[in-house]
C-alpha positions as CSV (number, residue, x, y, z in Angstrom):
1,M,11.8,20.4,31.0
2,T,9.5,18.7,28.4
3,T,11.4,16.8,25.7
4,K,10.5,18.2,22.2
5,T,10.5,16.3,18.9
6,V,12.7,17.5,16.1
7,A,9.6,18.4,14.1
8,E,8.4,20.6,16.9
9,L,11.7,22.4,17.3
10,L,12.1,23.1,13.6
11,S,8.6,24.7,13.6
12,Q,9.4,26.9,16.5
13,D,9.4,30.7,16.0
14,I,10.7,31.4,19.4
15,T,14.5,31.1,19.8
16,L,16.7,31.8,22.8
17,Q,14.9,29.2,24.9
18,D,16.2,26.1,26.7
19,V,15.1,22.8,25.0
20,T,15.7,19.1,25.4
21,V,15.6,16.6,22.6
22,K,16.4,12.9,22.0
23,G,17.3,11.1,18.8
24,W,19.8,9.3,16.7
25,V,23.0,10.7,15.2
26,R,22.9,10.9,11.5
27,T,26.4,12.6,11.2
28,F,28.9,14.2,13.6
29,R,31.2,16.5,11.7
30,A,34.5,18.1,12.9
31,N,33.8,17.1,16.5
32,R,31.3,20.0,16.5
33,F,28.2,19.5,14.4
34,I,25.7,16.8,15.2
35,A,22.9,16.1,12.7
36,L,20.1,14.7,14.9
37,N,16.9,12.9,13.8
38,D,14.2,11.3,15.9
39,G,11.8,10.1,13.1
40,S,9.3,12.9,13.6
41,T,10.4,14.6,10.3
42,I,12.6,14.0,7.4
43,N,14.7,16.9,8.5
44,N,17.6,16.8,11.0
45,I,18.2,19.4,13.6
46,Q,21.8,20.7,13.9
47,C,23.3,20.5,17.4
48,V,26.5,22.5,17.9
49,V,28.9,21.2,20.4
50,D,31.7,23.3,21.9
51,F,34.2,20.4,22.3
52,E,36.2,22.2,24.9
53,N,33.2,21.8,27.3
54,F,33.0,18.0,26.9
55,D,35.2,15.1,27.7
56,E,37.0,13.7,24.6
57,A,36.0,10.1,25.6
58,L,32.3,11.2,25.5
59,L,32.7,12.8,22.0
60,K,34.3,9.6,20.7
61,R,31.1,7.7,21.6
62,I,29.0,10.0,19.3
63,T,29.0,8.0,16.1
64,T,26.5,7.5,13.3
65,G,23.5,5.6,14.7
66,A,24.1,6.4,18.4
67,A,21.1,7.4,20.5
68,I,21.7,10.6,22.5
69,H,19.9,13.1,24.8
70,I,20.7,16.7,24.4
71,K,19.9,19.8,26.4
72,G,20.7,23.2,25.1
73,E,19.5,26.5,23.8
74,L,17.5,26.9,20.6
75,V,19.0,29.7,18.6
76,E,18.8,31.1,15.1
77,S,21.1,29.1,12.9
78,Q,24.3,30.7,11.5
79,G,24.6,28.1,8.7
80,K,22.6,27.4,5.6
81,G,19.8,24.8,5.3
82,Q,18.1,25.3,8.6
83,S,16.4,28.2,10.5
84,V,17.3,27.1,14.0
85,E,19.9,25.0,15.7
86,I,20.8,23.9,19.3
87,Q,23.8,25.2,21.2
88,V,24.5,22.1,23.3
89,K,24.9,22.6,27.1
90,E,24.5,19.0,28.2
91,L,24.9,15.7,26.3
92,E,24.3,12.1,27.3
93,V,24.9,9.1,25.1
94,L,22.0,6.7,25.7
95,G,23.2,3.9,23.4
96,D,26.5,3.5,21.5
97,S,26.8,2.5,17.9
98,D,29.8,0.6,16.6
99,P,31.1,2.6,13.6
100,E,32.8,-0.4,12.2
101,T,29.7,-2.6,11.9
102,Y,26.8,-0.2,11.8
103,P,25.4,-0.8,8.3
104,I,23.5,2.4,7.7
105,Q,26.3,4.8,6.9
106,P,25.9,8.4,5.7
107,K,26.2,7.4,2.0
108,K,23.9,6.0,-0.7
109,H,22.8,2.4,-0.2
110,T,21.1,0.2,-2.8
111,F,17.5,-0.8,-2.0
112,E,18.6,-4.5,-2.2
113,F,21.1,-3.8,0.6
114,L,18.5,-2.0,2.7
115,R,16.0,-4.9,2.3
116,E,18.7,-7.1,3.9
117,N,18.8,-4.7,6.8
118,A,15.1,-3.9,6.9
119,H,15.2,-3.6,10.7
120,L,17.4,-0.5,10.3
121,R,16.4,0.9,6.9
122,T,13.8,3.4,8.3
123,R,16.8,5.3,9.6
124,T,17.4,6.5,6.0
125,N,15.6,9.5,4.7
126,T,13.9,7.5,1.9
127,F,12.4,4.8,4.1
128,S,11.5,7.1,7.0
129,A,9.5,9.2,4.4
130,V,7.9,6.1,2.9
131,M,6.7,4.8,6.3
132,R,5.4,8.1,7.5
133,L,3.4,8.3,4.3
134,R,2.2,4.7,4.8
135,S,1.0,5.7,8.3
136,S,-0.7,8.9,7.1
137,L,-2.5,7.0,4.3
138,S,-3.7,4.4,6.9
139,F,-5.1,7.2,9.1
140,A,-6.7,8.9,6.1
141,I,-8.5,5.7,5.1
142,H,-10.0,5.2,8.5
143,K,-10.8,8.9,8.7
144,Y,-12.7,8.8,5.4
145,F,-14.8,5.8,6.2
146,N,-15.6,7.0,9.7
147,E,-16.7,10.4,8.4
148,N,-18.9,8.7,5.8
149,G,-20.9,6.4,8.1
150,F,-19.0,3.1,7.5
151,Y,-18.4,0.5,10.3
152,Y,-15.0,-1.1,10.5
153,M,-15.2,-4.8,10.4
154,H,-12.4,-7.3,11.3
155,T,-12.8,-10.3,8.9
156,P,-11.3,-13.7,9.6
157,I,-7.7,-14.3,8.8
158,I,-8.2,-18.1,8.9
159,T,-10.9,-19.2,6.4
160,G,-12.4,-22.3,4.8
161,S,-13.3,-20.6,1.5
162,D,-11.4,-19.1,-1.4
163,A,-13.0,-15.8,-2.2
164,E,-11.2,-15.3,-5.5
165,G,-11.2,-18.9,-6.8
166,A,-7.5,-18.5,-7.3
167,G,-6.5,-21.7,-5.4
168,E,-3.1,-20.2,-4.4
169,M,-3.6,-20.1,-0.6
170,F,-1.5,-20.9,2.5
171,R,-2.8,-23.9,4.4
172,V,-3.4,-23.6,8.1
173,S,-3.0,-27.0,9.9
174,T,-1.8,-28.6,13.1
175,L,-1.5,-32.0,11.7
176,D,1.8,-33.8,11.8
177,P,3.4,-33.1,8.4
178,K,5.4,-36.3,8.6
179,N,2.6,-38.6,9.6
180,P,-0.8,-37.0,9.0
181,P,-4.0,-39.0,9.4
182,L,-5.3,-40.5,6.2
183,T,-8.8,-41.4,4.8
184,E,-9.5,-44.8,3.3
185,D,-8.7,-43.3,-0.1
186,G,-5.2,-42.3,1.2
187,D,-5.9,-38.5,1.3
188,V,-5.1,-36.3,4.3
189,N,-8.0,-36.5,6.7
190,Y,-8.7,-32.9,7.6
191,K,-11.6,-33.9,9.7
192,E,-9.0,-34.7,12.4
193,D,-7.4,-31.3,11.9
194,F,-7.8,-28.4,14.4
195,F,-10.8,-26.9,12.7
196,G,-12.2,-30.2,11.5
197,K,-11.8,-29.2,7.9
198,E,-9.2,-27.8,5.5
199,T,-8.5,-24.2,6.2
200,N,-6.2,-21.5,4.8
201,L,-5.1,-17.9,5.3
202,T,-7.5,-15.5,3.7
203,V,-7.1,-13.9,0.2
204,S,-9.9,-11.4,0.8
205,G,-12.3,-10.3,3.5
206,Q,-15.0,-9.4,0.9
207,L,-17.4,-12.3,1.2
208,E,-17.6,-11.9,5.0
209,A,-17.9,-8.1,4.6
210,E,-20.9,-8.7,2.4
211,T,-22.7,-10.4,5.3
212,F,-22.2,-7.4,7.5
213,A,-23.2,-4.9,4.8
214,M,-26.5,-6.7,4.5
215,S,-27.3,-5.8,8.1
216,L,-25.2,-2.7,9.0
217,G,-25.5,-1.0,5.6
218,K,-22.0,0.3,5.0
219,V,-18.9,-1.5,6.2
220,Y,-15.2,-1.8,5.4
221,T,-12.3,-4.1,6.1
222,F,-8.6,-3.1,6.3
223,G,-6.4,-6.0,7.2
224,P,-3.8,-8.5,6.1
225,T,-4.4,-10.9,3.2
226,F,-2.2,-13.7,1.8
227,R,-1.5,-15.2,-1.6
228,A,0.7,-18.3,-2.1
229,E,1.6,-17.2,-5.6
230,N,5.2,-18.2,-6.4
231,S,6.1,-14.8,-7.9
232,N,9.2,-12.8,-7.4
233,T,8.2,-9.7,-9.4
234,S,8.4,-6.1,-8.1
235,R,4.5,-6.0,-7.8
236,H,3.8,-9.2,-5.7
237,L,3.9,-10.0,-2.0
238,A,2.8,-13.1,-0.2
239,E,1.4,-11.0,2.7
240,F,-0.2,-7.6,2.0
241,W,-3.0,-5.4,3.3
242,M,-6.4,-4.9,1.6
243,I,-9.1,-2.2,1.9
244,E,-12.5,-3.5,1.0
245,P,-15.7,-1.5,1.5
246,E,-19.1,-3.1,1.0
247,V,-22.3,-1.2,0.7
248,A,-26.0,-2.4,0.7
249,F,-28.4,-0.8,-1.8
250,M,-25.6,0.6,-3.9
251,D,-25.3,-0.2,-7.6
252,L,-22.2,0.0,-9.9
253,A,-22.6,3.7,-10.5
254,G,-22.6,4.4,-6.8
255,N,-19.6,2.1,-6.4
256,M,-17.6,4.1,-8.9
257,D,-18.7,7.4,-7.2
258,L,-17.5,6.0,-3.8
259,A,-14.2,4.7,-5.1
260,E,-13.3,8.0,-6.9
261,D,-14.2,10.1,-3.9
262,F,-12.3,7.8,-1.6
263,L,-9.1,7.9,-3.6
264,K,-9.2,11.7,-4.0
265,S,-9.7,12.1,-0.3
266,V,-6.9,9.9,1.0
267,L,-4.4,11.2,-1.6
268,G,-5.5,14.8,-0.9
269,Y,-4.8,14.2,2.8
270,V,-1.2,13.3,2.3
271,L,-0.7,16.2,-0.2
272,E,-1.8,18.5,2.6
273,N,-0.1,16.7,5.6
274,N,3.1,15.1,4.2
275,K,4.5,17.9,2.1
276,E,8.1,17.6,3.2
277,D,8.2,13.8,2.7
278,L,6.5,14.0,-0.7
279,E,8.9,16.8,-1.8
280,F,11.9,14.7,-0.8
281,L,10.6,11.6,-2.5
282,D,9.7,13.6,-5.6
283,K,13.3,15.0,-5.8
284,R,14.7,11.5,-5.2
285,L,12.7,10.1,-8.1
286,Q,13.7,13.0,-10.4
287,D,17.4,12.5,-9.6
288,A,17.1,8.8,-10.3
289,E,15.4,9.3,-13.6
290,K,18.2,11.6,-14.8
291,T,20.3,8.5,-15.4
292,L,17.6,6.9,-17.6
293,P,17.1,7.3,-21.3
294,Q,14.5,9.9,-22.2
295,A,12.1,7.2,-23.4
296,E,12.1,5.4,-20.0
297,R,11.4,8.5,-17.9
298,S,8.0,9.1,-16.3
299,P,5.9,11.6,-18.1
300,M,5.0,13.2,-14.8
301,N,6.9,13.7,-11.5
302,L,5.5,12.3,-8.3
303,L,3.7,15.3,-7.0
304,D,2.1,15.9,-10.5
305,K,0.9,12.3,-10.6
306,I,-0.8,12.6,-7.3
307,K,-2.4,16.0,-8.2
308,F,-3.4,14.4,-11.6
309,V,-5.6,12.0,-9.6
310,V,-6.9,14.5,-7.0
311,E,-7.7,17.3,-9.4
312,N,-9.2,15.4,-12.4
313,N,-12.6,13.8,-12.8
314,F,-12.2,10.1,-13.6
315,K,-13.3,9.1,-17.1
316,R,-15.8,6.2,-17.2
317,V,-15.4,3.9,-20.2
318,S,-16.9,0.5,-21.0
319,Y,-14.6,-2.4,-21.5
320,T,-16.0,-2.7,-25.1
321,E,-15.1,0.9,-25.9
322,A,-11.7,0.6,-24.4
323,I,-11.0,-2.5,-26.6
324,D,-11.9,-0.5,-29.7
325,I,-9.6,2.3,-28.7
326,L,-6.7,0.0,-28.0
327,R,-7.2,-2.1,-31.1
328,N,-7.1,1.0,-33.3
329,S,-4.2,2.7,-31.4
330,K,-0.8,3.3,-33.0
331,P,1.1,1.1,-30.4
332,N,-1.2,-1.8,-31.2
333,K,-1.2,-1.3,-35.0
334,K,2.6,-0.9,-35.0
335,K,3.0,-3.9,-32.6
336,K,4.7,-1.8,-30.0
337,F,2.5,-3.3,-27.2
338,K,4.0,-6.5,-25.8
339,Y,0.5,-8.0,-25.7
340,I,-1.3,-7.1,-29.0
341,I,-5.0,-6.5,-28.7
342,E,-6.7,-8.5,-31.4
343,E,-10.3,-9.3,-30.2
344,W,-12.9,-8.5,-27.6
345,G,-12.4,-10.6,-24.4
346,A,-8.7,-9.9,-24.0
347,D,-7.5,-9.5,-20.4
348,L,-6.0,-6.0,-20.3
349,Q,-2.3,-5.6,-19.2
350,S,-0.6,-2.7,-17.5
351,E,0.7,-1.3,-20.7
352,H,-2.9,-1.1,-22.1
353,E,-4.2,0.5,-18.9
354,R,-1.5,3.1,-18.8
355,Y,-2.0,3.9,-22.5
356,L,-5.7,4.7,-21.8
357,V,-4.8,6.9,-18.8
358,E,-1.6,8.6,-19.9
359,K,-2.0,8.9,-23.7
360,H,-5.6,8.6,-24.7
361,F,-7.8,10.2,-22.0
362,K,-5.1,11.9,-20.0
363,C,-7.0,11.5,-16.8
364,P,-7.7,8.6,-14.4
365,V,-10.0,6.0,-16.0
366,I,-12.7,3.7,-14.7
367,L,-13.4,0.7,-17.0
368,F,-16.7,-1.1,-16.5
369,D,-18.7,-4.0,-17.8
370,Y,-16.0,-6.6,-18.3
371,P,-16.3,-10.0,-20.0
372,A,-17.8,-12.4,-17.4
373,N,-15.2,-15.1,-18.2
374,I,-12.2,-13.0,-16.9
375,K,-13.9,-11.9,-13.7
376,A,-14.9,-13.5,-10.4
377,F,-18.1,-15.6,-9.8
378,Y,-19.7,-13.1,-7.4
379,M,-20.0,-10.2,-9.9
380,R,-23.5,-9.4,-11.2
381,L,-24.2,-10.7,-14.7
382,N,-25.5,-8.1,-17.1
383,E,-28.6,-8.7,-19.3
384,D,-26.4,-9.4,-22.3
385,G,-25.3,-12.6,-20.6
386,K,-21.6,-12.1,-21.4
387,T,-20.5,-9.1,-19.3
388,V,-20.6,-8.4,-15.6
389,R,-21.0,-5.3,-13.6
390,A,-17.3,-5.0,-12.8
391,M,-15.2,-1.9,-12.6
392,D,-11.4,-1.2,-12.5
393,I,-9.8,2.1,-11.7
394,L,-6.7,2.9,-13.7
395,F,-3.9,5.3,-12.5
396,P,-0.9,6.8,-14.3
397,G,2.4,5.0,-13.9
398,I,0.8,1.9,-12.3
399,G,-2.3,0.8,-14.2
400,E,-5.0,-0.9,-12.2
401,M,-5.4,0.6,-8.7
402,V,-8.9,-0.6,-7.7
403,G,-11.1,-3.5,-8.7
404,G,-14.7,-3.8,-7.7
405,S,-18.2,-4.7,-8.8
406,Q,-21.9,-4.8,-8.1
407,R,-22.4,-8.2,-6.5
408,E,-24.7,-10.9,-7.9
409,E,-27.8,-10.6,-5.6
410,R,-30.0,-13.2,-7.5
411,L,-29.8,-16.6,-5.9
412,E,-30.4,-18.8,-9.0
413,V,-28.0,-16.8,-11.2
414,L,-25.3,-17.1,-8.5
415,K,-25.9,-20.8,-8.1
416,E,-25.5,-21.3,-11.9
417,K,-22.2,-19.3,-11.9
418,M,-20.9,-21.3,-9.0
419,K,-21.9,-24.6,-10.7
420,A,-20.1,-23.5,-13.9
421,L,-16.9,-22.9,-11.9
422,D,-17.2,-26.1,-9.8
423,I,-17.6,-24.1,-6.6
424,P,-19.6,-26.4,-4.2
425,E,-22.8,-24.8,-2.7
426,E,-22.1,-26.4,0.6
427,E,-18.8,-24.5,0.9
428,L,-20.6,-21.2,0.7
429,W,-24.0,-22.0,2.0
430,W,-23.9,-18.9,4.3
431,Y,-23.0,-16.7,1.3
432,L,-26.0,-18.0,-0.6
433,D,-28.2,-17.4,2.4
434,L,-27.7,-13.6,1.8
435,R,-29.6,-14.1,-1.5
436,K,-32.4,-15.9,0.3
437,Y,-33.1,-13.6,3.2
438,G,-33.6,-9.9,2.3
439,T,-31.5,-9.9,-0.8
440,A,-30.8,-6.5,-2.4
441,V,-28.5,-4.8,-4.8
442,H,-25.1,-4.2,-3.1
443,S,-21.6,-3.4,-4.3
444,G,-18.0,-3.0,-3.1
445,F,-14.4,-2.8,-4.2
446,G,-10.9,-3.9,-3.2
447,L,-7.7,-1.8,-3.1
448,G,-4.3,-3.3,-2.3
449,F,-2.9,-0.9,0.2
450,E,0.7,-1.4,-0.8
451,R,-0.1,-0.5,-4.4
452,L,-1.6,2.8,-3.1
453,V,1.5,3.4,-1.1
454,M,3.7,2.7,-4.1
455,F,1.7,5.3,-6.1
456,A,1.9,7.9,-3.3
457,T,5.7,7.4,-2.7
458,G,7.0,6.7,-6.2
459,M,8.7,3.6,-5.1
460,G,9.2,1.1,-7.9
461,N,9.2,-2.1,-5.8
462,I,6.4,-3.2,-3.6
463,R,8.9,-4.7,-1.1
464,D,10.0,-1.2,-0.3
465,V,6.6,0.1,0.9
466,I,5.8,-2.6,3.6
467,P,7.9,-2.9,6.8
468,Y,8.9,-6.5,6.4
469,P,8.1,-8.0,3.0
470,R,7.1,-11.7,2.7
471,T,8.0,-13.2,-0.7
472,P,9.0,-16.6,-2.0
473,Q,12.0,-17.9,0.0
474,N,12.0,-14.8,2.2
475,A,10.4,-14.5,5.7
476,E,13.3,-12.8,7.5
477,F,12.7,-10.5,10.5
């Protein structure tokens, strides 16, 4: 007899059939009712045990967390909350669980506690739903790019360049930390290191992806990236995943079209394919917000926020226009913003981005043509000499979701920008080569995957949307 998943059994219309299922015990009530879950769905299937037919010693081994194998008859449920249940005929305990020490008990646990037990937290409804959604979003991303003619590129994890110019990178070295070789000047001699130069973990695959776009046309990366930023906020990780498409012969307008279509597609996919998980997380969020003051509650519930993105056209607004709107807004004039907007050139904060989306335009917003001095060196300089062809996509509840640009394809302009920022040409000679040989307009964007998962699940802390978070002073598991 083929073993069925809980999801398959709960979707069956045919009852009075013999079935077999394996999973973990969520609860065992009155020595009679087992709530069984195998991870295939957020829902449990009820297995009804006639205790007179089973040895008492066996029943005592059926505790929360135990793995069991059940054979029985799928019948119409007599209780509320489920359409079918299993009348148990045979039961085998595959792996015991110690009820005194098993940390995931059938009660409410704090997220902090569950992070300490991250190896077991997916046995809770919240985290199993989050990780199924993470998986679905990953699939939807690959599906979208595959169906739109993109090639998947694996960019290096170890790199000798800093794509963002941030300088906060993890060093990769095999040198003896207690006695490294030194130069005549007393500096560490990285020429004797494994790669013969100083190397780090990558902060972005963008620059390498550009090289492939200029030969394959349309490519994307989807892999781990690293930032050694000593930040313990709810929005920062030291290790996270990035989605970065790069497209040859595409300008900023095409880049905005691509990003909008991409986001609507992947979020639409989970709306259609993860309904039960989204409904559960939506209810969890609404229940949590009932304890908050009215002013701190979200203006939209989780499902409405996702539909807000999928069903609305994104409003395209220049940075200059956005600054005028913010400067003249009531929160700014009444000094309710934490960061008051006073003049053109200000770096927008999440509170400003959310105001534009949630209060002013009431739809997702794409801001473009940012001041050059607050954006990266590789973004194309506009004819005004002070703005670049950059764009950010703003979402409700979270602010910036996507950052991208038309890349600077003019060799001399790029050299001048690198010189102004003290970026040595010899470090990025290969990147400059793209501007020598067959240069053309090209564009791309970056999307932090965990930020997308946060938006789709309603989770408030980025550490709760990645299996094992890496943060300052924390590399457990």
